[in-house]
C-alpha positions in Angstrom: -36.3 42.2 23.0 -36.1 45.4 21.1 -36.8 45.4 17.3 -33.2 46.3 16.5 -31.9 43.4 18.5 -34.3 41.0 16.8 -33.5 42.3 13.3 -29.7 42.1 14.1 -30.1 38.5 15.3 -32.1 37.7 12.2 -29.5 39.2 9.9 -26.7 37.5 11.8 -28.4 34.1 11.5 -29.0 34.7 7.8 -25.4 35.6 7.1 -23.9 33.0 9.6 -25.8 29.9 8.3 -24.1 29.8 4.9 -20.7 30.2 6.5 -21.4 27.2 8.8 -22.7 25.2 5.8 -19.5 26.0 3.8 -17.5 24.6 6.7 -19.3 21.2 6.2 -18.4 21.0 2.6 -16.2 18.0 1.8 -12.8 18.3 0.1 -12.6 14.5 -0.6 -13.8 14.6 -4.2 -10.6 16.2 -5.2 -8.5 13.8 -3.1 -10.6 10.7 -4.2 -10.1 11.5 -7.9 -6.3 11.0 -7.6 -6.4 8.2 -5.1 -4.1 5.3 -6.1 -2.4 7.2 -8.9 1.0 7.1 -7.3 0.8 3.3 -6.9 -0.3 2.8 -10.5 2.4 5.1 -11.8 5.1 3.3 -9.7 3.9 -0.1 -10.9 4.0 1.0 -14.6 7.5 2.4 -14.2 8.7 -0.9 -12.7 7.2 -3.2 -15.2 9.6 -4.1 -17.9 7.2 -5.7 -20.4 3.5 -5.2 -19.7 2.5 -7.7 -22.3 4.7 -10.5 -21.1 1.8 -12.7 -20.1 0.7 -12.8 -23.7 3.9 -14.7 -24.7 3.1 -18.4 -24.8 6.5 -19.6 -26.1 8.2 -22.1 -23.8 11.1 -21.0 -21.7 14.5 -21.8 -23.2 17.6 -22.8 -21.3 16.2 -25.2 -18.8 14.9 -28.8 -19.3 12.0 -30.4 -17.6 14.1 -32.5 -15.1 16.1 -29.4 -13.9 12.9 -27.4 -13.7 11.1 -30.0 -11.6 14.1 -30.3 -9.3 14.3 -26.5 -8.8 10.5 -26.5 -8.1 10.9 -29.3 -5.5 13.7 -27.5 -3.7 11.7 -24.3 -3.7 8.7 -26.0 -2.1 10.9 -27.7 0.5 12.4 -24.4 1.5 9.1 -23.4 3.0 8.8 -26.5 5.1 12.3 -26.3 6.7 14.0 -23.0 5.8 17.8 -23.2 5.6 19.7 -21.8 8.6 20.7 -18.2 8.0 23.1 -17.7 11.0 24.7 -19.5 13.8 25.4 -18.3 17.3 29.2 -17.6 17.6 30.6 -17.5 21.1 33.7 -15.3 21.2 35.6 -14.8 24.5 33.0 -16.1 27.0 30.5 -18.7 27.8 26.8 -18.5 27.3 25.2 -19.3 30.6 21.6 -19.9 31.7 19.5 -23.0 31.9 
């Protein structure tokens, strides 16, 4: 190789190496810094009283017997959920066996 070609290749590699290294730089630090902010802001906007768990006063308006009955019905609804629809046959027969 001629000296001009060698010097040109040397110069090109010296200028090209930083360009290639810049392409490998990560942009995720900027993205990671804001990760989850939208969810946190939506949760805060939808929370009526953030300190509600600190209130230890008993609930008014329902007695123990009614509350126990409601809890029992709630638990039973997961064992056998109520029917939500029925098949209605209008104008024809459902066939197939």
